[in-house]
N, C-alpha and C positions, 0 to 999 in steps of 0.2 A: 599714891599709895594703893588706891583701888585697882588701877591698871596692873600693878605688880601682882596683887593677890589674884586677880582674874587670870592673868597669864600663867601664874603658878598652878591654879586649879586645872585650867585647860591643858597645860603641858602634861601634868600628872595623869589626867584622864586619857589623853591621846596616846601616851606611851604604853599604858596598860592595855588600851584598846588594840594597839598594833600587835602586841604579843598574844592577846586573846584571839584575834583574827588568825594569826599565824598558827596558833595551836589548833584551832578548829579546822583549818585547811588540812593540816597534817593528819589529824584524827580522822576526818571525813575521807580523805584520799586513801589512807591505810585500810580503813574498814571496807570501803567500796572496792578496793583492789583485791582484798581477801575474798569478798563475795563473788567477784567476777573473774578471778584468776583462772578458774577452770574453763570459762568461756574463751578468754584470751588465748589460752594454751590450745584449746580445741580448734581454734581458727588460725593457729600459727601466727599470731600477731607479733610483729616486730617491736623492739624496745622503743624505736622512734614513734611508731603509731600510738602505742599506749601512752608514751610521754606527752605527745601532742593532745591526745584525748583528755588527759587530766589538766593540761595547761588551759584548754578551752573550758574545762569544768569549773575552774577557780572563780570566775565572776559569779556564777550561779551559787556556788558554795558560800561565798561572802554574803550575798544578798539573803540567802536562806538562814544563815546562822547569826547574822548581824544583831538582831534584837537581843539574843542571849549575850553576845559579846558586849553590847552597849550596857546591858544591865549589870553584868559582872564588873565592867570597868568603872561604872559609877559607884557601885557598892564598895569596891576595893579602894578607889581613890578617896572617896569621902570617909569610908570606914577607917582607913589609916590616919587621916587627918583628925577624926574624932578621937581615935585611940591615943594620939600624941597631943591631945588638947589644943590642936590648931584651930578647930571650930570654936572652942570656948574663947580662945584668944581673939578671934575675929569678932565674936559677939561682944566681948568686953570693950571693943573699939566702937561700940554703938552701931554695929552692923546687925541687921535682922537675918534670920536664916534664909528668908526669901531672897534678899540681896546677894547673899553668898552663893546661892544656887543659880542665879540668873545666867552667868556665863556658861554653865553646864547645860542649861535648858536651851540657850541660843545655839551652842555647838551641836546639840542633839537634833534640833530642828533643821539646821543647815545640812547635817549628815542625812537626814530623812529626805530632804529635797534632792541631794546629790544621788542618793540611791534610787529615788524615783526617776531621775534623768537616766541613770545607768540602766535601769530596768527597761527603758524605752529604746536604748541604743546599743550599749555594749553587750548586755546579757542575752537578748534574742539572737544577735549575730553570732556570739560565741557558742550558744546552744545549737544553732543550726550547723556550725562547723563541727562541733563535737559529734552530733548525731550522724552527720555525713561521713566522718572518719569511721565511726562504728559500723554504719551500714555498708559502705562501699570499700573502705580500705581494710577493715578488720574482718567483717563477715563476708566481704567480697560478693555482696549482692549484685545481681545483674543490673546494669544501667538501663536495661529496657523498661524497668519500672522507675519512672522519674517523678519527683514531687516538686511542686511549687507552692506558694502561699494559697493558691486558689484552685489547683487542678492536679489530678494524677493522670499520667499518660502511661499506658501499659501495652506492650507488644504481646498480643494474645494469639500466637500462631504466626506463620510465615507471612501471611498477607492480611492480617486482621489487627486493628488497633482499637483500644478502648480508652475513652477520655471520660474521667469522672470529676464532677465539680467538687464533691466532698464525700467522704466515707465516714459512717457512724459505726464504730466497732461494736458497741453494745447491742445494737439492733441488727447487725450484719446487713446494713442497707447502704447502697451507693445512690447518691442523688444526681440528677441531671446527667444522664449517661448518654454518650454518643459512641456508637460502634461503627467503624468504617472498614469495609472489606475491599481490597483492590485486586484488579486483574490487569496484567500488562501495564503496570504503573498508572492505572486509571481507576477511579472510584467506581465500583460496580454495584455496591450495596451499602446503604446507610440506614442505621436504626437509631432513632432518637427517643429515649425513654425518660419519663418523669423521675422514676427511680428503679433500681434493680435490687431485688430482695432474694437472699439466700434461703433455699428450702432444705432444712436439715434432714428431712425424711428421704428426699429423693437425691440430695447432694447435687442440686443444680441451681442455677440462677433463674429467677422469673423477672422478665421485663414488664413493667407496669405502665399503662397509658403510653403506648408506643406509636410512633409514626415511622412507617417502613418505606424507603425509597429504593427502587431498582432503576439503575441508570444505564443507558446504552449510549452509543454515539449520537443517536437521533431522537431519543425519547427519555421520559422519566415517568415511572409509574408509582403513584403515591397511594398508600393504604394505611388505615388506622386500626389499631387493635387495643383491646383492654389489657390483654396479657399475652406475652409470647414466652415460651420456654427457651432459654438460651443454654441448651444442653451441650453445645460444641465448645464451650469455653474451657480453657486450661487453667483459669484463675480460680482460686479458692479464697475464703475469708482469711485463712492463715497467711496467704501471700500479702494481704492488705493490712494485717494486724498492726505491724509496726510503722505503717506509712500514714496513719491518721495524724494530722497536724496537731502538735501539742501546744498548749497555751504558752509555755515558756519559750517557744520558738517565735512567738509573735509579740509585737509591741501593742500598745493600747489601740492605736488606730487600725492596725491589721486585724486584731481580735474583734474590734467593734464591727468592722465590715463583715467579718466571718459570721458573727452572731446575726447581723441583719440578713445575710444570705441564707443562713440556716432557718431563720423564721420564715423567709419568703418561700423556701422550698418545703416547708412543713415539717422540718426536723425538730427534735427535742433540744431546745436551747437553754434549759435550766442550768446544766453543768457549765456551759460556756459563759452564761451571764454572771454566775458566781465568780468564775475566774477573771472575768472582765472587771468586776468591781474590786477584786482583790489586787489588781494592778495599782490601785490607788491606796487601798486600806493598809496593805502590808508594809510599804515603805514608811508610812506614818507611825507604824507600831514602834519604830526605833525611838521616836520622840516620846510617845505615850508611856512606854515601859520605863524610860528614864524618869519621866515626870512622876511615875508611881514609886519607883525604887529609891530615888535620891533622898527624899526627906527621911525615909527609914534608915538609910545608911549614915545620915548625919548625926544620929543619936549615939552617944558614947556607950559602949558595952564593955563588960569585963572580959567577955570571950574574945578569942582571936579571929583571924581570917577564916577559920573553918566554918564558923557560924554564918559569916557573910556569904561564903560559897554555897552553903546549904540553903540559905534564904533565896539566893539567886536561882538555884536549881528549882526550888519549890515554886517561885513566882513564874519562872519560865515554863514549868510543867503545866501549871494552871492556865497560863495564857495560851499555850499550844493546844491544850485540851479544849478550850473554848473555840479556838481557830479551827481545829479539825472537826469538832462536833458541828460547828456552823457549816463547814463545807459539806459534810455528809448530808445534813438535813436540807441544805440548799440544793444539792444534786438530786435528792429524792423528791424535792418539791414541797417538803414540809415547812420550810421557811422561805420567805421572800428572798430572792437572790441578793439584794442589797443588804438586807439584815444578816443573812448568812455570812457575808464577807466582812461585815463591820461589827459583829457581835462582840468579838474579843476586844476591839478598840473601845467600844461603847462601855463595856463592863469595867475595863481597866482605866478608862478616862474618868468615869464617875468615881472609881476607887481612888484615883490620884487626887481628885478634888477633895474628897473626904480626908485623905491622909494629910494633905497640905493644910487643911483647916485645923486638924486635931494635933498636929505635931507642935512641939514647943518652939515658939519663934526665937 
């Protein structure tokens, strides 16, 4: 008997969840397409390119909107059962509300684990493919500026290349810079700088803590400088603006290595640490938000689905308010990075425990 009731609740929840996810994908794509349509048209993007761009966008959309979908699904599934006295009938069979909700909590926890795995595998790869389509197929950016998880390689003139370990957009600073100039297919000059800083007043790059090597067929002259003006460069911060590696392009291990490297190079790692901790906290939100909303949905109300939808939107708004506020405070350094990433889950987790104890069993 219990297995039948468990399967019934899980099936009802998953069917509603499927249609919620589908609706959010359609809404998200339509809104994003309207916002970016002028860009696609200005770059003469083809239908196939735009179609592939949004196909690769879908995994990220699902992960981003899933907590709201999970909450809506639990509220609608349990709300309809409460409305038609199915919850009361289960309770009359000596079942506690806790026992009724157990299969929903289990499936929510399993979905959180699944999303965590997808966030480490499918989502970063899809985001990389999506951004590559936008950069190189739609915007038709030159392949002379190439990115990897650890380095930018830039063709800065006919015989000069720049290799940048990482670039920090906010500070307009490139770390661990190697500049190589060739003559007759041989390296003639090499500059190795700890970092390269843009000077907004003079519109040039300054190389800081530089080792300069002049190479000939028979010798190598090495000199060290505190600062060198790199005035001959054709590269500006605008050229590097969209090439900063984004957290959604990396999995946890890659982002962790990136943070370690940023700290070693003396960069500001607060933003990246917050995003690193959110790689774990955000998938778990799918479980916590169901833990919070399910007991509320199991109570019978005279109102229809409209109130359930309004409650879901209110809870989602408050959760994302905590999430966004935590992110901003963490990026600014006003909150510890781990607390900034987990504050939404902590508040709603404590709230879920209180609701579970106060709801009628």
